[in-house]
MARVO-246081 format. One record per atom (N, C-alpha, C): residue in three letters; x negated, y negated, z. Coordinates in steps of 0.02 Angstrom, whole numbers, plus 50000, padded with zeros to 5 digits. Layout:
alaXYZ
...
This chain:
met499715005949998
met499745001849997
met499714996049983
glu499534988049944
glu499064984249967
glu499304978650001
ser498944975050027
ser498794971750056
ser499314963150019
ile499634959450062
ile499864956650041
ile499654948450088
ile499554945050041
ile499474936450048
ile499754931050052
thr499764930750083
thr500034923250141
thr499454918250117
ser499894910950138
ser499464904250131
ser498734904950185
ser498854907750201
ser498194908550283
ser498194915950283
tyr498494920950272
tyr498314927550330
tyr498374933850260
ala498184938750289
ala498454943450263
ala498874948150290
val499564952050252
val499894957450291
val499744963250286
his499544967550326
his499144973650304
his499424979950324
phe499454984350271
phe499914992050310
phe499544999250305
asn499865000150359
asn499455007750359
asn498665005050395
gln498325011050382
gln497805012150378
gln497225005150363
lys497575004050288
lys497054995450280
lys497264992250341
ala497784992250387
ala497974986150433
ala497404989650494
tyr497344994450524
tyr496684996650591
tyr496134993750545
asp495924996550485
asp495534994950453
asp495144984850452
ala495874982550428
ala495534975350440
ala495504972450522
leu495964976650541
leu495744974350623
leu495064975950664
asp494884982650634
asp494094984450635
asp493674979050608
arg493664976050538
arg492984970950528
arg493344963850548
his493874961950581
his493994955650610
his493474956550664
leu493834960350714
leu493384963950798
leu492784962650786
ser492494966050748
ser491634966950713
ser491614958950689
ser491774956850653
ser491384949150664
ser491614941750687
val491984943650714
val492334937650790
val492174940450872
gln491564935150899
gln491794937750947
gln492164937150993
tyr492744938851003
tyr493054935151050
tyr492914934951137
ser492984930351176
ser492794930251260
ser492994935651273
lys493884935551262
lys494294941751283
lys494674942351231
ile495124948951249
ile495734951551192
ile496254953451253
phe496734952751253
phe497554951751268
phe497924956151232
ile498324961851243
ile498924964351200
ile499434961951238
leu499674957551233
leu500494958751243
leu500834966251230
val501404967251302
val501654974351257
val502614973351299
asp502884976951297
asp503574976051332
asp503424984251347
glu503814986651400
glu503924992251432
glu504064999151383
asn504394996951324
asn504495002251264
asn503665000151221
thr503384997151206
thr502684999051147
thr502385001651180
arg502404999451274
arg501834999951309
arg501805011151316
glu502475012951318
glu502325017951332
glu502565020251218
his502535020751190
his502785021951125
his502175021151091
cys501825015051104
cys501425012751034
cys500945010951046
leu500625008451119
leu499845005351146
leu499435011051108
thr499475016851150
thr498995022351143
thr499085024751088
pro499245026751002
pro499325025450957
pro498675018950916
phe499035011450960
phe498715008850914
phe497795009650933
tyr498015009750979
tyr497065009350999
tyr496905016450978
asn496955022750953
asn496745028650938
asn496515026150860
gly496875022350825
gly497075021250769
gly496505017250725
leu495965012850795
leu495485011350805
leu494785010750785
ser494495009550765
ser493825015050765
ser493305008950830
thr493305002550798
thr493054996050854
thr493084997350940
glu492894998950978
glu492955000451046
glu492814991751081
phe493074991151090
phe493294985151134
phe493514985751216
thr493624980551239
thr493784978651337
thr494244976951299
ser494874976151341
ser495654972651329
ser496104973251412
glu496394966651403
glu496924968451447
glu497614967651411
val497774973451463
val498484973951422
val499364970251489
leu499694963951454
leu500104960151503
leu500564962251463
glu501124964751502
glu501624969151498
glu502364961951502
ile502824961551474
ile503294958351463
ile503884961851465
glu504494959751491
glu505194964051499
glu505754964051412
ser505994967951393
ser505904968051346
ser506764965451333
gly507054962551278
gly507674961451249
gly507604953751241
glu508214951751207
glu508274945851194
glu508404940051242
glu508704945751287
glu508964938451347
glu508134938851401
asn507554939651387
asn507154938151421
asn506714933151374
lys506784932651321
lys506304927951267
lys506694921251289
asn506114919051339
asn506554913051354
asn505624908851408
ile505704903851416
ile505044900151451
ile504844903951512
gln505314904851530
gln505284909951611
gln504564913651599
thr504674917351550
thr504264921851518
thr503574919751489
cys503954916751459
cys503114911951459
cys502554909551517
val502944906351538
val502314906251598
val502364913351632
lys502534916551655
lys502144921551690
lys501714924551608
val501564924051556
val501164925951512
val500434920551509
trp500804914651543
trp500384912151526
trp499734909351568
asn500324914651638
asn500044914051708
asn499274916751710
ala499694923251680
ala499484929051698
ala498614929351638
leu498644923951595
leu498094922651528
leu497534917451559
ser498024914651626
ser497654906851658
ser497114915751702
glu497384917151733
glu497124921451805
glu496774924651784
leu496804929551712
leu496304934851694
leu495564931351640
asp495624924251674
asp494864919051615
asp495124918751554
gly495684918751548
gly495684919451463
gly495484910851429
asp495194911951390
asp495074904751357
asp495044905651300
arg494994896751253
arg495214895851180
arg494694898451140
lys494324905451157
lys493934910651102
lys494284915751111
ser494894916651151
ser495174921351167
ser495854925951117
leu495554931151106
leu496464933351059
leu496994938051082
leu497404936251068
leu498014938551113
leu498304943651017
ile498504945551036
ile498674955651029
ile499314954651009
asn499894951850988
asn500694955651009
asn500924962050979
leu500924966551030
leu501134972951001
leu501764976451023
gly502344973050979
gly503074975050988
gly503494972150938
gly504254969150930
gly504564969850912
gly504934962150909
gly505254958650862
gly505394950650853
gly505344947650922
val505524949750970
val505704946051017
val504674943451029
leu504644950251055
leu503884949651064
leu503534945951029
cys503394947450958
cys502814943150904
cys503404934150905
asp503824935850928
asp503934927750901
asp503824922950987
leu503714927051031
leu503744926451127
leu502944922651114
gly502564930751110
gly501884931951112
gly501314924451063
gly501734923450971
gly501304918750947
gly501384912051007
phe502034911151006
phe501994903551060
phe501724903251113
val501694908751175
val501234907651212
val500554905351187
ala500374910851111
ala499544908551106
ala499444902851071
ser499964900251032
ser500114893650996
ser499974888551038
thr500174889551097
thr500164884251168
thr499684884751234
phe499314890651225
phe498854892451308
phe498304885251272
lys497864883551314
lys497624879351275
lys497204878251240
arg497974875351214
arg498174871451150
arg497964875851098
gly497954881551111
gly498324886951024
gly497494890551041
ile497694897151028
ile497194902751034
ile497234908050956
asp496774912650944
asp496994919650916
asp497714922850931
phe498044923050866
phe498404929350890
phe498564932750819
ile498664938650834
ile498714944550760
ile499714949050803
asn499894947550764
asn500504954750779
asn500734958050748
val500644963050772
val500864970250760
val501554973350769
pro501994970550730
pro502944971750730
pro502854980250728
thr503344981950768
thr503334988550805
thr504194991650779
thr504664985950756
thr505184987450719
thr505144985650662
leu505744986750633
leu505984985650559
leu506064979650552
leu506544976950610
leu506594972750605
leu506154965650605
ser505654967450637
ser505104965150652
ser504494964150579
met504564969050552
met503924969250517
met504394966050447
val504894967150426
val505194963050362
val505484953950372
asp505584951350439
asp505494945950448
asp504984940450510
ala504904944650560
ala504714940450620
ala503654941250558
ser503474945250522
ser502924946250493
ser502634939750446
val503064935550414
val503124931650354
val503104925250391
gly503024919850390
gly503204910950406
gly502864909650467
gly502444912150520
gly502364906450581
gly502644903550608
lys503464906950586
lys503994903150661
lys503914908250705
thr503684904350788
thr503464907450825
thr504034902050902
gly504164907550939
gly504584904050986
gly505074903751013
val505614902251068
val505924907651121
val506804904251105
asp506904904651165
asp507964902751145
asp507954900151228
leu508294895151226
leu508724889651293
leu509074889851296
gly509234896951354
gly509884901951383
gly510084902351332
ser510464903851304
ser510714911451235
ser510624905351177
leu510494898951159
leu510434895551100
leu509854898351080
lys509874903851025
lys509244906250988
lys508794900650960
asn507884900450977
asn507474897350943
asn507634891150930
gln507814888651005
gln507704879250997
gln507084879051018
ile506794881051024
ile506124877951076
ile505174883651032
gly505094879950985
gly504374882250949
gly503994879650918
val503844882050883
val503194877850827
val503134882850774
ile502824882950705
ile502644886650629
ile501974885950650
asn501654892850662
asn501044891350695
asn500754900650647
gln500384899550615
gln500064905350567
gln499634911950624
pro499674918050623
pro499264919650674
pro498374922350612
arg497904927750647
arg497634927850605
arg497754932150544
met498044937350564
met498544943050554
met498874946150556
val499364947750507
val500124953350529
val500004961150510
leu499884966950559
leu499624973350540
leu500274978650549
ile500614981050489
ile501044985250473
ile500974991150485
leu501204995150526
leu501075002950538
leu501695005650563
ser501925010850500
ser502505011850469
ser502815016450535
asp502345020250566
asp502345026850596
asp502685023950649
phe502905018350696
phe503045014750739
phe503705015250721
leu504115014650676
leu504965015350648
leu505005023750697
lys504625028050697
lys504615035450720
lys505065031550794
thr504795026350821
thr504705028250889
thr505635022650901
leu505935024250844
leu506565019050869
leu507185023350852
glu507605019050892
glu508285024850874
glu508765020750838
glu509305023950809
glu509565022150754
glu509615016250748
arg510135015350773
arg510565007850784
arg509744999550806
gln509335001550802
gln508804996350810
gln508514996250735
leu508435004850682
leu508345002250640
leu508784999750575
gln509485000350617
gln509834997950541
gln509904990650559
ser509674984750608
ser509624980350648
ser509144977050572
gly508694981450582
gly508184977250570
gly508414976850473
phe508524983250451
phe509014984750384
phe509504980650347
ala509804973650408
ala510164968450381
ala509764962650354
glu509134961450386
glu508874955550367
glu508554958850303
met508404963050275
met507934968250221
met508904967650156
leu509274967650179
leu509934968350134
leu510014959450118
lys509874955650184
lys509974949050160
lys509344947450108
his508834950550112
his508224947050043
his508634949549978
gly508854956149957
gly509404957149896
gly509874950349876
leu510234948249959
leu510744945549930
leu510544938749920
ile509934936049943
ile509694927549937
ile508944930049873
gln508884934049839
gln508134934649760
gln508544939549731
asp508704944149756
asp508474949949683
asp509284955249684
ala509734953249654
ala510104956649647
ala510184965649643
ala509564967349576
ala509514973049583
ala509254977649665
tyr508944972449693
tyr508534974949764
tyr509134978149804
trp509464971349816
trp510204973849848
trp510674978649824
asp510714981549742
asp510914987849723
asp510404993549762
thr509814993049755
thr509624997449777
thr509274998949866
leu509774994149893
leu509644994849965
leu510364999549983
lys510984995749965
lys511574995549968
lys511515003749999
ser511555008449948
ser511405016449929
ser510955018449991
val510595014250000
val509885019850068
val510495019750123
ser510255028250162
ser510965030650194
ser510215030550251
glu509655033750262
glu509205037050282
glu508455030150297
phe508375033750350
phe507855027150361
phe507135030850343
asn507065033550295
asn506435040050287
asn505855037550236
ser505205035750251
ser504835032050174
ser504995027650161
met505235020950217
met505165017650197
met504755010250195
asp504175013750170
asp503575010750150
asp503655004250080
thr504095007550026
thr503985002449983
thr504304996150012
leu505084999950021
leu505414992950047
leu505164990150074
ile505074991450111
ile504474985650173
ile504124979050144
his503684985850097
his503384981350061
his503544974250021
thr504324979050000
thr504654973349947
thr505044969049968
ser505014969150046
ser505624962650090
ser505104957150100
val504464963550116
val503924953350135
val503714953250089
ile503784956350044
ile503344950949956
ile504004944749934
ile504914948149970
ile505264944349934
ile504964937649990
lys504984938350054
lys505094933550120
lys504534929050100
asn503924932550072
asn503254929250081
asn503194924650029
asn503604926449972
asn503464922149894
asn503934914549922
val504514916849954
val504834909249970
val504614905950027
val503944907150057
val503564902650119
val503294900250086
leu502924904550041
leu502224900050009
leu502634894049961
gln503234893949959
gln503294887049915
gln503694884649967
asp503684884950028
asp503764880250066
asp503934882850137
pro503374881350145
pro502994881750218
pro503484880350295
thr503634873450281
thr503904871250312
thr504824868750337
glu504894872350281
glu505664872650298
glu506014868150267
gln505814864150226
gln506064856350200
gln506544859550121
asn506584861850108
asn506854863650039
asn507124873250047
val506554875750003
val506904882349979
val506974889850015
arg506394886350089
arg506484890650122
arg507264893450183
lys507524886850156
lys508294886150207
lys508664893250160
ile508334896750124
ile508884901350095
ile508634907250138
leu508144909850161
leu508024915850223
leu508534912750284
asn508784908350288
asn509534906550347
asn510204911150336
phe510284911250279
phe510904914250241
phe511224920150287
gly511814918650334
gly512084925450380
gly511684922750437
his511384918050430
his511214915050512
his511484910550538
thr511694907350491
thr512104899750554
thr512714901650585
leu513464907950582
leu513554907750582
leu513334917150646
gly512654919450625
gly512634924950634
gly512164924050711
his511844918050699
his511444914250770
his512024913650810
ala512454909050811
ala513114906150860
ala513554913150873
ile513434919250842
ile514084926050844
ile513444930850914
glu512824931750901
glu512284931450935
glu512284931151001
ser512284921551005
ser512104919151066
ser512824919851123
tyr513264922051058
tyr513904921751100
tyr514104927651158
phe513944931551080
phe513894938151149
phe513414939151169
leu512924936651160
leu512294937251248
leu512634935651306
glu512974929651297
glu513104926451357
glu513864927751379
ser514244931851341
ser515144935351366
ser515144939051408
asp515464939751441
asp515564946251495
asp515854951451453
ala516274947351410
ala516924950051388
ala516694955051353
his516354955951312
his515724958451249
his515234964751228
glu515044971051226
glu514354972551238
glu513954965951186
thr513354967651224
thr512904960551158
thr512694964051104
leu512704958751035
leu512564964250997
leu511794962550937
leu511474965850923
leu510754964650903
leu510854957850868
his510074958250834
his510074952450794
his510544952850709
gly510254957950699
gly510544960950630
gly511084963650646
glu511404966350689
glu512224967150700
glu512514957250674
ser512324954050689
ser512514946250707
ser512644942550649
ile512054946550614
ile511894941850555
ile512224946950487
ala512674952450509
ala512744955550472
ala513624953750462
ile513904953050517
ile514304949250493
ile514434941550489
gly513674939350507
gly513794929950480
gly513844931450392
met513464936550349
met513344936350318
met513934940150271
ile514554941950295
ile514954943250273
ile515494936850269
leu515314931350314
leu515874926450337
leu515514921550292
glu514914922050274
glu514744916650232
glu514664917450151
ala514934924350173
ala515184925850060
ala515844923750084
tyr516304926050102
tyr517004920950104
tyr516804915250091
leu516354911350115
leu516394903850121
leu516134901850040
ser515854906650020
ser515354906449952
ser515874905649909
phe516204913649909
phe516814910249877
phe517404906349872
lys517484904549909
lys517914897549917
lys517504890249897
leu516854891449892
leu516714883649881
leu515884883449831
thr515714890949826
thr515144891249778
thr515014893649728
gly515864897949718
gly515874902449636
gly515704907849656
leu515454910349690
leu515624918849715
leu515894923749686
pro515924925849631
pro516324930949619
pro516804935849690
lys517394936349668
lys517594939749724
lys517374946849709
asn517064950849663
asn517254956349642
asn516604957549724
gln516044953149700
gln515474952649714
gln515364951649805
leu516124948149844
leu516084946549901
leu516684953749908
glu516854956949874
glu517264961849924
glu516424967049929
asp516144968149872
asp515364975649878
asp514984970749933
ile515174964049961
ile514404961350020
ile514794964450069
lys515684963550067
lys515934965950144
lys515894971150160
thr516394977950079
thr516064983950104
thr515474988050109
val514984986250088
val514264986950125
val514084986950195
phe514104981850219
phe514284978250275
phe514614982350353
leu515034983550334
leu515634988050372
leu515324994350360
ser515194996050320
ser514875002150309
ser514585004550344
lys513994999950350
lys513375000850388
lys513414998850469
phe513724994550494
phe513814989450540
phe514524988050577
pro514434989250667
pro515164990250675
pro515124982650691
lys516134983550665
lys516844977450668
lys517004976550703
pro516514971250751
pro517124967950819
pro517584967350839
glu518034964750894
glu518664962450894
glu518404955750882
phe518874947950867
phe518804943950882
phe519244941250909
arg519504936850962
arg520194935750974
arg519884927550957
asn520494921050975
asn520424916250955
asn520244912950989
thr520024914151030
thr519684911751086
thr518884912751083
asp518714917351066
asp517924920851039
asp517714916351006
ile518314915250930
ile518184908850865
ile518014903650908
asp518584900550949
asp518274894750956
asp517604891550966
ser517574899651039
ser516954894951075
ser516274898051041
ile516274903950986
ile515664902750911
ile515604898450876
leu516324893050854
leu516214887450822
leu515854880250870
thr516224882750922
thr515774876450968
thr514924876750959
leu514934886050969
leu514024886250975
leu513594880950897
leu514074881050852
leu513994879250768
leu513454871150798
lys513344869050806
lys513154858850843
lys512444862250867
phe512354867550892
phe511484868850915
phe511264871150856
asp511364872750817
asp510764878050751
asp510434872550731
lys509944876050747
lys509394872250751
lys509084869750684
lys509544870250636
lys509384869850536
lys509704862750540
asn510264861650598
asn510364854350582
asn510304847650579
ser510664843150556
ser510054835650533
ser510594833150545
tyr510724824950559
tyr510774822150557
tyr511824822350592
gly511994828350633
gly512454827750643
gly512654835950585
asn512524833750557
asn512954837550506
asn512594847050507
ile513204852850500
ile513064857750526
ile512744860550441
asn512174863050419
asn511944865850354
asn512074873150325
phe512434874450288
phe512324881850283
phe512064882350207
val512004889250208
val511604892750152
val512404896650132
leu512374896550033
leu512974900350007
leu512844903649941
leu513094908949909
leu513044911549875
leu513354910849812
gln513164907049765
gln513244907549670
gln513324912849662
his512974916949651
his513284925049653
his512604928449673
ile512594935849683
ile512274939549734
ile511584936049718
gly510994934949742
gly510144936649728
gly510104927149691
glu510744921349694
glu510714916249669
glu510844913049754
pro510684909149798
pro510944905349838
pro510894896249837
val511124893449858
val511224884949856
val511174881449934
val510614878849962
val510714874250026
val511124869350035
asp511094866850104
asp511424862050138
asp512044859750103
val512654867450117
val513504866150121
val513674865550138
lys514044857350183
lys514584858050200
lys515054861250237
ile515084863550255
ile515904867250240
ile516524862850303
pro517194862250268
pro517804859750292
pro517634864150344
asp518254863350408
asp518244863750445
asp518944869050449
his519294869050417
his520034873650402
his519694881050384
leu518934880350336
leu518794886550308
leu518504892750347
phe518334890650411
phe517944894050465
phe518464897250502
his518894897350506
his519494901550540
his519774904750478
ser519914904250428
ser519984908850358
ser519504914350352
ala518664915050366
ala518484914750353
ala518344920550402
phe518484922050464
phe518784926450516
phe519184929350496
ser519844927550473
ser520364930450461
ser520464936450409
tyr519824933250331
tyr519544937250317
tyr518974945150336
phe518824942350400
phe518284946050396
phe518684953250437
lys519294949250472
lys519854955750516
lys520294956950479
glu520244957850402
glu520514960850381
glu520654967250365
């Protein structure tokens, strides 16, 4: 699997990833090497990660609790304190071994500790491999509000080791698959057609590689999300609001990120049908595919009102406007669309049909 070159670093795969890290650790003399894990990656990924490397090095392992509810500034403070107590300095390296929560938080911690130290991301979930691996977005949530605090800062490299997917339950794999389906919807109709027929998560390397290429091509055009990079947010404006609402609601089971944006993509496909010309047959195709792969929660009117209230906190808003990414056709997105208020409830009605 060929490495993918971004604007400032490379994404390496499997054995080439281990080889690249071996070369890097041999050429750069870090004062300290820290590995950030959660309880799951400590148990399932840390030893295989060490065993895959030829270079011997001393490291300090820092552990945080897994889960979106721990992606907050309080967890950052714990990691910053640990780095300081263990004599971390500006010549230290932080290796983030975990999923999207850990890579986002770890990248933010590294970007701000001592005004910035090197970090390397080793994503261990399908979601983080196809999403957090490219783009340099780091950060944490503010309460239940997604990704309100953070910076765009690039790692030294990203290492994708697909064997780690064997440690995941089906629900986690499905969550990551939602982001891959999004890549087809916003850039490549043929890729969408390929993905929608996938029923098992075996031999995912080629598809992961394709998704990383798609995201990287978008980010290369617009590193700081001024224009075209916004298309990566398809499904996320409503999806993040749904994810935040379910995270803080005692009446609902928490949804994973991919489960939330799957709903968001159905809703935003309906808005696309109403506003930007998405053909009805493509809308129905999108709805059928996502409902065949993801749970369909019940939304009461009070739930919908609360979700729509959360839209005002979306990080993509500007000048008081809630900006949406919609589709003209599958593979043809359009950015910065304003939505008439009455269509939101219509979209939820369509979802519930």
